[in-house]
mmCIF file of the C-alpha atoms, coordinates in Angstrom:
data_MODEL
# 
_entry.id   MODEL 
# 
loop_
_atom_site.group_PDB 
_atom_site.id 
_atom_site.type_symbol 
_atom_site.label_atom_id 
_atom_site.label_alt_id 
_atom_site.label_comp_id 
_atom_site.label_asym_id 
_atom_site.label_entity_id 
_atom_site.label_seq_id 
_atom_site.pdbx_PDB_ins_code 
_atom_site.Cartn_x 
_atom_site.Cartn_y 
_atom_site.Cartn_z 
_atom_site.occupancy 
_atom_site.B_iso_or_equiv 
_atom_site.pdbx_formal_charge 
_atom_site.auth_seq_id 
_atom_site.auth_comp_id 
_atom_site.auth_asym_id 
_atom_site.auth_atom_id 
_atom_site.pdbx_PDB_model_num 
ATOM 1   C CA . UNK A 1 1   ? 89.927 -22.792 -107.474 1.00 0.00 ? 1   UNK A CA 1 
ATOM 2   C CA . UNK A 1 2   ? 92.374 -21.651 -104.885 1.00 0.00 ? 2   UNK A CA 1 
ATOM 3   C CA . UNK A 1 3   ? 90.504 -19.136 -102.718 1.00 0.00 ? 3   UNK A CA 1 
ATOM 4   C CA . UNK A 1 4   ? 87.104 -18.586 -101.181 1.00 0.00 ? 4   UNK A CA 1 
ATOM 5   C CA . UNK A 1 5   ? 85.167 -15.791 -99.522  1.00 0.00 ? 5   UNK A CA 1 
ATOM 6   C CA . UNK A 1 6   ? 84.654 -16.302 -95.798  1.00 0.00 ? 6   UNK A CA 1 
ATOM 7   C CA . UNK A 1 7   ? 81.403 -14.732 -94.605  1.00 0.00 ? 7   UNK A CA 1 
ATOM 8   C CA . UNK A 1 8   ? 82.610 -14.433 -91.008  1.00 0.00 ? 8   UNK A CA 1 
ATOM 9   C CA . UNK A 1 9   ? 84.712 -12.200 -88.754  1.00 0.00 ? 9   UNK A CA 1 
ATOM 10  C CA . UNK A 1 10  ? 85.490 -15.153 -86.471  1.00 0.00 ? 10  UNK A CA 1 
ATOM 11  C CA . UNK A 1 11  ? 89.216 -15.502 -85.797  1.00 0.00 ? 11  UNK A CA 1 
ATOM 12  C CA . UNK A 1 12  ? 88.577 -19.150 -84.890  1.00 0.00 ? 12  UNK A CA 1 
ATOM 13  C CA . UNK A 1 13  ? 87.068 -19.924 -88.309  1.00 0.00 ? 13  UNK A CA 1 
ATOM 14  C CA . UNK A 1 14  ? 89.947 -18.123 -90.010  1.00 0.00 ? 14  UNK A CA 1 
ATOM 15  C CA . UNK A 1 15  ? 92.450 -20.136 -87.977  1.00 0.00 ? 15  UNK A CA 1 
ATOM 16  C CA . UNK A 1 16  ? 90.728 -23.429 -88.820  1.00 0.00 ? 16  UNK A CA 1 
ATOM 17  C CA . UNK A 1 17  ? 90.678 -22.652 -92.566  1.00 0.00 ? 17  UNK A CA 1 
ATOM 18  C CA . UNK A 1 18  ? 94.383 -21.795 -92.420  1.00 0.00 ? 18  UNK A CA 1 
ATOM 19  C CA . UNK A 1 19  ? 94.968 -25.099 -90.631  1.00 0.00 ? 19  UNK A CA 1 
ATOM 20  C CA . UNK A 1 20  ? 93.678 -27.009 -93.683  1.00 0.00 ? 20  UNK A CA 1 
ATOM 21  C CA . UNK A 1 21  ? 95.460 -24.758 -96.190  1.00 0.00 ? 21  UNK A CA 1 
ATOM 22  C CA . UNK A 1 22  ? 92.466 -22.829 -97.536  1.00 0.00 ? 22  UNK A CA 1 
ATOM 23  C CA . UNK A 1 23  ? 93.155 -19.257 -98.656  1.00 0.00 ? 23  UNK A CA 1 
ATOM 24  C CA . UNK A 1 24  ? 90.278 -16.836 -98.147  1.00 0.00 ? 24  UNK A CA 1 
ATOM 25  C CA . UNK A 1 25  ? 89.093 -13.241 -98.278  1.00 0.00 ? 25  UNK A CA 1 
ATOM 26  C CA . UNK A 1 26  ? 86.909 -12.124 -95.359  1.00 0.00 ? 26  UNK A CA 1 
ATOM 27  C CA . UNK A 1 27  ? 83.609 -10.510 -96.342  1.00 0.00 ? 27  UNK A CA 1 
ATOM 28  C CA . UNK A 1 28  ? 81.454 -10.569 -93.207  1.00 0.00 ? 28  UNK A CA 1 
ATOM 29  C CA . UNK A 1 29  ? 77.710 -10.584 -93.583  1.00 0.00 ? 29  UNK A CA 1 
ATOM 30  C CA . UNK A 1 30  ? 75.372 -8.997  -91.084  1.00 0.00 ? 30  UNK A CA 1 
ATOM 31  C CA . UNK A 1 31  ? 71.945 -10.587 -90.871  1.00 0.00 ? 31  UNK A CA 1 
ATOM 32  C CA . UNK A 1 32  ? 69.110 -10.749 -88.369  1.00 0.00 ? 32  UNK A CA 1 
ATOM 33  C CA . UNK A 1 33  ? 69.954 -13.725 -86.147  1.00 0.00 ? 33  UNK A CA 1 
ATOM 34  C CA . UNK A 1 34  ? 66.626 -13.893 -84.341  1.00 0.00 ? 34  UNK A CA 1 
ATOM 35  C CA . UNK A 1 35  ? 65.285 -17.359 -83.569  1.00 0.00 ? 35  UNK A CA 1 
ATOM 36  C CA . UNK A 1 36  ? 61.898 -18.164 -85.090  1.00 0.00 ? 36  UNK A CA 1 
ATOM 37  C CA . UNK A 1 37  ? 59.148 -19.304 -82.721  1.00 0.00 ? 37  UNK A CA 1 
ATOM 38  C CA . UNK A 1 38  ? 59.801 -22.934 -81.669  1.00 0.00 ? 38  UNK A CA 1 
ATOM 39  C CA . UNK A 1 39  ? 62.630 -23.262 -84.235  1.00 0.00 ? 39  UNK A CA 1 
ATOM 40  C CA . UNK A 1 40  ? 64.827 -26.299 -83.481  1.00 0.00 ? 40  UNK A CA 1 
ATOM 41  C CA . UNK A 1 41  ? 68.525 -25.481 -82.957  1.00 0.00 ? 41  UNK A CA 1 
ATOM 42  C CA . UNK A 1 42  ? 69.704 -27.514 -85.977  1.00 0.00 ? 42  UNK A CA 1 
ATOM 43  C CA . UNK A 1 43  ? 67.200 -25.778 -88.282  1.00 0.00 ? 43  UNK A CA 1 
ATOM 44  C CA . UNK A 1 44  ? 68.205 -22.413 -86.838  1.00 0.00 ? 44  UNK A CA 1 
ATOM 45  C CA . UNK A 1 45  ? 71.932 -22.748 -87.596  1.00 0.00 ? 45  UNK A CA 1 
ATOM 46  C CA . UNK A 1 46  ? 71.273 -24.225 -91.059  1.00 0.00 ? 46  UNK A CA 1 
ATOM 47  C CA . UNK A 1 47  ? 69.025 -21.269 -91.897  1.00 0.00 ? 47  UNK A CA 1 
ATOM 48  C CA . UNK A 1 48  ? 71.508 -18.694 -90.602  1.00 0.00 ? 48  UNK A CA 1 
ATOM 49  C CA . UNK A 1 49  ? 74.484 -20.207 -92.435  1.00 0.00 ? 49  UNK A CA 1 
ATOM 50  C CA . UNK A 1 50  ? 72.545 -20.090 -95.699  1.00 0.00 ? 50  UNK A CA 1 
ATOM 51  C CA . UNK A 1 51  ? 71.303 -16.544 -95.060  1.00 0.00 ? 51  UNK A CA 1 
ATOM 52  C CA . UNK A 1 52  ? 74.866 -15.379 -94.319  1.00 0.00 ? 52  UNK A CA 1 
ATOM 53  C CA . UNK A 1 53  ? 76.125 -16.899 -97.580  1.00 0.00 ? 53  UNK A CA 1 
ATOM 54  C CA . UNK A 1 54  ? 73.227 -15.331 -99.520  1.00 0.00 ? 54  UNK A CA 1 
ATOM 55  C CA . UNK A 1 55  ? 73.817 -11.905 -97.929  1.00 0.00 ? 55  UNK A CA 1 
ATOM 56  C CA . UNK A 1 56  ? 77.493 -12.072 -98.830  1.00 0.00 ? 56  UNK A CA 1 
ATOM 57  C CA . UNK A 1 57  ? 76.676 -13.099 -102.425 1.00 0.00 ? 57  UNK A CA 1 
ATOM 58  C CA . UNK A 1 58  ? 74.189 -10.229 -102.738 1.00 0.00 ? 58  UNK A CA 1 
ATOM 59  C CA . UNK A 1 59  ? 77.001 -7.784  -101.979 1.00 0.00 ? 59  UNK A CA 1 
ATOM 60  C CA . UNK A 1 60  ? 79.218 -9.047  -104.793 1.00 0.00 ? 60  UNK A CA 1 
ATOM 61  C CA . UNK A 1 61  ? 79.009 -7.937  -108.414 1.00 0.00 ? 61  UNK A CA 1 
ATOM 62  C CA . UNK A 1 62  ? 80.181 -11.356 -109.592 1.00 0.00 ? 62  UNK A CA 1 
ATOM 63  C CA . UNK A 1 63  ? 80.341 -14.632 -107.690 1.00 0.00 ? 63  UNK A CA 1 
ATOM 64  C CA . UNK A 1 64  ? 83.940 -15.304 -108.747 1.00 0.00 ? 64  UNK A CA 1 
ATOM 65  C CA . UNK A 1 65  ? 84.808 -17.531 -105.762 1.00 0.00 ? 65  UNK A CA 1 
ATOM 66  C CA . UNK A 1 66  ? 82.742 -19.791 -103.501 1.00 0.00 ? 66  UNK A CA 1 
ATOM 67  C CA . UNK A 1 67  ? 81.391 -18.262 -100.295 1.00 0.00 ? 67  UNK A CA 1 
ATOM 68  C CA . UNK A 1 68  ? 81.706 -20.182 -97.042  1.00 0.00 ? 68  UNK A CA 1 
ATOM 69  C CA . UNK A 1 69  ? 79.403 -19.196 -94.190  1.00 0.00 ? 69  UNK A CA 1 
ATOM 70  C CA . UNK A 1 70  ? 78.854 -20.855 -90.821  1.00 0.00 ? 70  UNK A CA 1 
ATOM 71  C CA . UNK A 1 71  ? 76.798 -20.507 -87.693  1.00 0.00 ? 71  UNK A CA 1 
ATOM 72  C CA . UNK A 1 72  ? 77.168 -22.154 -84.287  1.00 0.00 ? 72  UNK A CA 1 
ATOM 73  C CA . UNK A 1 73  ? 74.774 -22.422 -81.393  1.00 0.00 ? 73  UNK A CA 1 
ATOM 74  C CA . UNK A 1 74  ? 74.603 -24.244 -78.091  1.00 0.00 ? 74  UNK A CA 1 
ATOM 75  C CA . UNK A 1 75  ? 71.436 -26.041 -77.070  1.00 0.00 ? 75  UNK A CA 1 
ATOM 76  C CA . UNK A 1 76  ? 70.479 -27.221 -73.569  1.00 0.00 ? 76  UNK A CA 1 
ATOM 77  C CA . UNK A 1 77  ? 67.342 -29.366 -73.395  1.00 0.00 ? 77  UNK A CA 1 
ATOM 78  C CA . UNK A 1 78  ? 65.884 -27.685 -76.474  1.00 0.00 ? 78  UNK A CA 1 
ATOM 79  C CA . UNK A 1 79  ? 66.785 -24.136 -75.387  1.00 0.00 ? 79  UNK A CA 1 
ATOM 80  C CA . UNK A 1 80  ? 69.095 -22.256 -77.767  1.00 0.00 ? 80  UNK A CA 1 
ATOM 81  C CA . UNK A 1 81  ? 71.905 -20.349 -76.054  1.00 0.00 ? 81  UNK A CA 1 
ATOM 82  C CA . UNK A 1 82  ? 73.406 -17.597 -78.177  1.00 0.00 ? 82  UNK A CA 1 
ATOM 83  C CA . UNK A 1 83  ? 76.152 -15.185 -77.190  1.00 0.00 ? 83  UNK A CA 1 
ATOM 84  C CA . UNK A 1 84  ? 75.559 -13.657 -73.758  1.00 0.00 ? 84  UNK A CA 1 
ATOM 85  C CA . UNK A 1 85  ? 74.700 -9.963  -73.755  1.00 0.00 ? 85  UNK A CA 1 
ATOM 86  C CA . UNK A 1 86  ? 76.159 -9.394  -70.271  1.00 0.00 ? 86  UNK A CA 1 
ATOM 87  C CA . UNK A 1 87  ? 77.997 -11.216 -67.489  1.00 0.00 ? 87  UNK A CA 1 
ATOM 88  C CA . UNK A 1 88  ? 74.812 -12.183 -65.625  1.00 0.00 ? 88  UNK A CA 1 
ATOM 89  C CA . UNK A 1 89  ? 73.526 -13.931 -68.744  1.00 0.00 ? 89  UNK A CA 1 
ATOM 90  C CA . UNK A 1 90  ? 76.874 -15.710 -69.176  1.00 0.00 ? 90  UNK A CA 1 
ATOM 91  C CA . UNK A 1 91  ? 76.636 -16.881 -65.551  1.00 0.00 ? 91  UNK A CA 1 
ATOM 92  C CA . UNK A 1 92  ? 73.095 -18.201 -66.132  1.00 0.00 ? 92  UNK A CA 1 
ATOM 93  C CA . UNK A 1 93  ? 74.126 -20.058 -69.291  1.00 0.00 ? 93  UNK A CA 1 
ATOM 94  C CA . UNK A 1 94  ? 77.096 -21.710 -67.625  1.00 0.00 ? 94  UNK A CA 1 
ATOM 95  C CA . UNK A 1 95  ? 74.953 -22.654 -64.618  1.00 0.00 ? 95  UNK A CA 1 
ATOM 96  C CA . UNK A 1 96  ? 72.398 -24.300 -66.932  1.00 0.00 ? 96  UNK A CA 1 
ATOM 97  C CA . UNK A 1 97  ? 75.118 -26.504 -68.457  1.00 0.00 ? 97  UNK A CA 1 
ATOM 98  C CA . UNK A 1 98  ? 76.920 -27.315 -65.200  1.00 0.00 ? 98  UNK A CA 1 
ATOM 99  C CA . UNK A 1 99  ? 77.323 -31.046 -64.601  1.00 0.00 ? 99  UNK A CA 1 
ATOM 100 C CA . UNK A 1 100 ? 75.330 -32.094 -67.661  1.00 0.00 ? 100 UNK A CA 1 
ATOM 101 C CA . UNK A 1 101 ? 75.322 -32.623 -71.395  1.00 0.00 ? 101 UNK A CA 1 
ATOM 102 C CA . UNK A 1 102 ? 74.490 -30.061 -74.041  1.00 0.00 ? 102 UNK A CA 1 
ATOM 103 C CA . UNK A 1 103 ? 74.688 -29.988 -77.823  1.00 0.00 ? 103 UNK A CA 1 
ATOM 104 C CA . UNK A 1 104 ? 76.718 -27.701 -80.063  1.00 0.00 ? 104 UNK A CA 1 
ATOM 105 C CA . UNK A 1 105 ? 75.324 -27.354 -83.575  1.00 0.00 ? 105 UNK A CA 1 
ATOM 106 C CA . UNK A 1 106 ? 77.458 -25.834 -86.320  1.00 0.00 ? 106 UNK A CA 1 
ATOM 107 C CA . UNK A 1 107 ? 76.072 -25.475 -89.823  1.00 0.00 ? 107 UNK A CA 1 
ATOM 108 C CA . UNK A 1 108 ? 78.096 -24.536 -92.857  1.00 0.00 ? 108 UNK A CA 1 
ATOM 109 C CA . UNK A 1 109 ? 76.873 -23.300 -96.212  1.00 0.00 ? 109 UNK A CA 1 
ATOM 110 C CA . UNK A 1 110 ? 78.957 -23.088 -99.378  1.00 0.00 ? 110 UNK A CA 1 
ATOM 111 C CA . UNK A 1 111 ? 77.507 -20.917 -102.135 1.00 0.00 ? 111 UNK A CA 1 
ATOM 112 C CA . UNK A 1 112 ? 79.008 -21.083 -105.605 1.00 0.00 ? 112 UNK A CA 1 
ATOM 113 C CA . UNK A 1 113 ? 77.972 -20.867 -109.240 1.00 0.00 ? 113 UNK A CA 1 
ATOM 114 C CA . UNK A 1 114 ? 76.830 -24.488 -108.791 1.00 0.00 ? 114 UNK A CA 1 
ATOM 115 C CA . UNK A 1 115 ? 74.299 -23.532 -106.094 1.00 0.00 ? 115 UNK A CA 1 
ATOM 116 C CA . UNK A 1 116 ? 74.225 -23.908 -102.318 1.00 0.00 ? 116 UNK A CA 1 
ATOM 117 C CA . UNK A 1 117 ? 75.575 -26.890 -100.385 1.00 0.00 ? 117 UNK A CA 1 
ATOM 118 C CA . UNK A 1 118 ? 74.976 -27.236 -96.653  1.00 0.00 ? 118 UNK A CA 1 
ATOM 119 C CA . UNK A 1 119 ? 76.214 -29.498 -93.877  1.00 0.00 ? 119 UNK A CA 1 
ATOM 120 C CA . UNK A 1 120 ? 75.531 -29.802 -90.173  1.00 0.00 ? 120 UNK A CA 1 
ATOM 121 C CA . UNK A 1 121 ? 77.792 -30.970 -87.359  1.00 0.00 ? 121 UNK A CA 1 
ATOM 122 C CA . UNK A 1 122 ? 76.258 -31.795 -83.974  1.00 0.00 ? 122 UNK A CA 1 
ATOM 123 C CA . UNK A 1 123 ? 78.493 -32.541 -81.002  1.00 0.00 ? 123 UNK A CA 1 
ATOM 124 C CA . UNK A 1 124 ? 77.441 -33.587 -77.523  1.00 0.00 ? 124 UNK A CA 1 
ATOM 125 C CA . UNK A 1 125 ? 79.453 -31.884 -74.791  1.00 0.00 ? 125 UNK A CA 1 
ATOM 126 C CA . UNK A 1 126 ? 79.610 -32.788 -71.081  1.00 0.00 ? 126 UNK A CA 1 
ATOM 127 C CA . UNK A 1 127 ? 80.512 -29.917 -68.802  1.00 0.00 ? 127 UNK A CA 1 
ATOM 128 C CA . UNK A 1 128 ? 81.902 -30.565 -65.354  1.00 0.00 ? 128 UNK A CA 1 
ATOM 129 C CA . UNK A 1 129 ? 79.908 -29.554 -62.297  1.00 0.00 ? 129 UNK A CA 1 
ATOM 130 C CA . UNK A 1 130 ? 80.724 -25.865 -61.834  1.00 0.00 ? 130 UNK A CA 1 
ATOM 131 C CA . UNK A 1 131 ? 80.882 -24.125 -58.485  1.00 0.00 ? 131 UNK A CA 1 
ATOM 132 C CA . UNK A 1 132 ? 79.793 -20.506 -58.074  1.00 0.00 ? 132 UNK A CA 1 
ATOM 133 C CA . UNK A 1 133 ? 83.472 -19.540 -57.684  1.00 0.00 ? 133 UNK A CA 1 
ATOM 134 C CA . UNK A 1 134 ? 84.554 -21.308 -60.891  1.00 0.00 ? 134 UNK A CA 1 
ATOM 135 C CA . UNK A 1 135 ? 81.764 -19.680 -62.905  1.00 0.00 ? 135 UNK A CA 1 
ATOM 136 C CA . UNK A 1 136 ? 82.536 -16.232 -61.461  1.00 0.00 ? 136 UNK A CA 1 
ATOM 137 C CA . UNK A 1 137 ? 86.258 -16.581 -62.216  1.00 0.00 ? 137 UNK A CA 1 
ATOM 138 C CA . UNK A 1 138 ? 85.567 -17.742 -65.783  1.00 0.00 ? 138 UNK A CA 1 
ATOM 139 C CA . UNK A 1 139 ? 83.064 -14.938 -66.422  1.00 0.00 ? 139 UNK A CA 1 
ATOM 140 C CA . UNK A 1 140 ? 85.572 -12.430 -64.987  1.00 0.00 ? 140 UNK A CA 1 
ATOM 141 C CA . UNK A 1 141 ? 88.164 -13.635 -67.541  1.00 0.00 ? 141 UNK A CA 1 
ATOM 142 C CA . UNK A 1 142 ? 86.037 -12.039 -70.270  1.00 0.00 ? 142 UNK A CA 1 
ATOM 143 C CA . UNK A 1 143 ? 86.238 -15.117 -72.495  1.00 0.00 ? 143 UNK A CA 1 
ATOM 144 C CA . UNK A 1 144 ? 82.485 -15.909 -72.430  1.00 0.00 ? 144 UNK A CA 1 
ATOM 145 C CA . UNK A 1 145 ? 81.437 -12.542 -73.886  1.00 0.00 ? 145 UNK A CA 1 
ATOM 146 C CA . UNK A 1 146 ? 81.542 -13.344 -77.609  1.00 0.00 ? 146 UNK A CA 1 
ATOM 147 C CA . UNK A 1 147 ? 80.961 -17.097 -77.461  1.00 0.00 ? 147 UNK A CA 1 
ATOM 148 C CA . UNK A 1 148 ? 77.777 -19.039 -78.142  1.00 0.00 ? 148 UNK A CA 1 
ATOM 149 C CA . UNK A 1 149 ? 76.825 -20.710 -74.864  1.00 0.00 ? 149 UNK A CA 1 
ATOM 150 C CA . UNK A 1 150 ? 79.263 -18.435 -72.985  1.00 0.00 ? 150 UNK A CA 1 
ATOM 151 C CA . UNK A 1 151 ? 82.356 -20.619 -73.370  1.00 0.00 ? 151 UNK A CA 1 
ATOM 152 C CA . UNK A 1 152 ? 85.160 -21.316 -75.807  1.00 0.00 ? 152 UNK A CA 1 
ATOM 153 C CA . UNK A 1 153 ? 86.462 -24.872 -75.886  1.00 0.00 ? 153 UNK A CA 1 
ATOM 154 C CA . UNK A 1 154 ? 89.742 -23.702 -77.439  1.00 0.00 ? 154 UNK A CA 1 
ATOM 155 C CA . UNK A 1 155 ? 90.522 -21.382 -74.512  1.00 0.00 ? 155 UNK A CA 1 
ATOM 156 C CA . UNK A 1 156 ? 90.040 -21.394 -70.762  1.00 0.00 ? 156 UNK A CA 1 
ATOM 157 C CA . UNK A 1 157 ? 86.584 -22.880 -71.320  1.00 0.00 ? 157 UNK A CA 1 
ATOM 158 C CA . UNK A 1 158 ? 88.265 -26.107 -72.391  1.00 0.00 ? 158 UNK A CA 1 
ATOM 159 C CA . UNK A 1 159 ? 89.160 -26.711 -68.748  1.00 0.00 ? 159 UNK A CA 1 
ATOM 160 C CA . UNK A 1 160 ? 85.429 -26.889 -67.943  1.00 0.00 ? 160 UNK A CA 1 
ATOM 161 C CA . UNK A 1 161 ? 84.711 -29.645 -70.492  1.00 0.00 ? 161 UNK A CA 1 
ATOM 162 C CA . UNK A 1 162 ? 84.761 -33.187 -69.189  1.00 0.00 ? 162 UNK A CA 1 
ATOM 163 C CA . UNK A 1 163 ? 84.030 -34.980 -72.468  1.00 0.00 ? 163 UNK A CA 1 
ATOM 164 C CA . UNK A 1 164 ? 82.846 -34.497 -76.041  1.00 0.00 ? 164 UNK A CA 1 
ATOM 165 C CA . UNK A 1 165 ? 81.167 -36.838 -78.504  1.00 0.00 ? 165 UNK A CA 1 
ATOM 166 C CA . UNK A 1 166 ? 81.618 -35.456 -82.003  1.00 0.00 ? 166 UNK A CA 1 
ATOM 167 C CA . UNK A 1 167 ? 83.688 -32.750 -83.667  1.00 0.00 ? 167 UNK A CA 1 
ATOM 168 C CA . UNK A 1 168 ? 86.096 -30.621 -81.637  1.00 0.00 ? 168 UNK A CA 1 
ATOM 169 C CA . UNK A 1 169 ? 86.490 -28.189 -84.569  1.00 0.00 ? 169 UNK A CA 1 
ATOM 170 C CA . UNK A 1 170 ? 82.692 -28.079 -84.861  1.00 0.00 ? 170 UNK A CA 1 
ATOM 171 C CA . UNK A 1 171 ? 82.489 -26.873 -81.257  1.00 0.00 ? 171 UNK A CA 1 
ATOM 172 C CA . UNK A 1 172 ? 85.092 -24.218 -82.143  1.00 0.00 ? 172 UNK A CA 1 
ATOM 173 C CA . UNK A 1 173 ? 82.826 -23.001 -84.962  1.00 0.00 ? 173 UNK A CA 1 
ATOM 174 C CA . UNK A 1 174 ? 83.903 -24.746 -88.178  1.00 0.00 ? 174 UNK A CA 1 
ATOM 175 C CA . UNK A 1 175 ? 83.700 -28.536 -88.502  1.00 0.00 ? 175 UNK A CA 1 
ATOM 176 C CA . UNK A 1 176 ? 86.745 -29.400 -90.615  1.00 0.00 ? 176 UNK A CA 1 
ATOM 177 C CA . UNK A 1 177 ? 85.527 -32.730 -91.979  1.00 0.00 ? 177 UNK A CA 1 
ATOM 178 C CA . UNK A 1 178 ? 82.277 -31.252 -93.314  1.00 0.00 ? 178 UNK A CA 1 
ATOM 179 C CA . UNK A 1 179 ? 84.012 -28.097 -94.552  1.00 0.00 ? 179 UNK A CA 1 
ATOM 180 C CA . UNK A 1 180 ? 86.642 -30.077 -96.466  1.00 0.00 ? 180 UNK A CA 1 
ATOM 181 C CA . UNK A 1 181 ? 83.943 -32.316 -97.970  1.00 0.00 ? 181 UNK A CA 1 
ATOM 182 C CA . UNK A 1 182 ? 81.948 -29.347 -99.303  1.00 0.00 ? 182 UNK A CA 1 
ATOM 183 C CA . UNK A 1 183 ? 85.090 -27.674 -100.649 1.00 0.00 ? 183 UNK A CA 1 
ATOM 184 C CA . UNK A 1 184 ? 86.171 -30.872 -102.420 1.00 0.00 ? 184 UNK A CA 1 
ATOM 185 C CA . UNK A 1 185 ? 82.693 -31.090 -103.992 1.00 0.00 ? 185 UNK A CA 1 
ATOM 186 C CA . UNK A 1 186 ? 83.300 -27.565 -105.304 1.00 0.00 ? 186 UNK A CA 1 
ATOM 187 C CA . UNK A 1 187 ? 86.625 -28.456 -106.930 1.00 0.00 ? 187 UNK A CA 1 
ATOM 188 C CA . UNK A 1 188 ? 89.131 -27.703 -104.192 1.00 0.00 ? 188 UNK A CA 1 
ATOM 189 C CA . UNK A 1 189 ? 92.072 -30.014 -103.619 1.00 0.00 ? 189 UNK A CA 1 
ATOM 190 C CA . UNK A 1 190 ? 92.491 -30.599 -99.903  1.00 0.00 ? 190 UNK A CA 1 
ATOM 191 C CA . UNK A 1 191 ? 94.896 -33.286 -98.736  1.00 0.00 ? 191 UNK A CA 1 
ATOM 192 C CA . UNK A 1 192 ? 93.390 -36.195 -96.891  1.00 0.00 ? 192 UNK A CA 1 
# 
């Protein structure tokens, strides 16, 4: 196999797949991303990644290539932070992470004729203490708008991160180690 379907519109996921030499065709899947009552963050992203892969497969006549789907969320003390709907929500999310640790969970699902494989990457992230002015300037940049937890580690948001324990690419939205492992299990040749 030489190509996969990518069930995501994320330019970051596309960039990360290109980084490891995986060719792909984008077929985004739109699903209900509501959180179930008291659903833990890790369970939530695992469920959504699988549902995205299944939705993408349902739209194909033939599953001629594996489908890779992923979902990322940020969790602060058990509270799941999705993408902010407006600047005030982005401000509140950033304030809740200021000066402390949070977790970024990214799940991946690979659907193929052999079934569904899943993997989870969890990274602990320490954000610096943020002043009102720093948060306002970052929110005004527009970067937080389409990012889980209202920041992107690969952009300006990286300047707010003091330390990480885990996968940098997982925080970006596609953990490369886990992705490569699932692809190798499916017959892909990836150097390394």
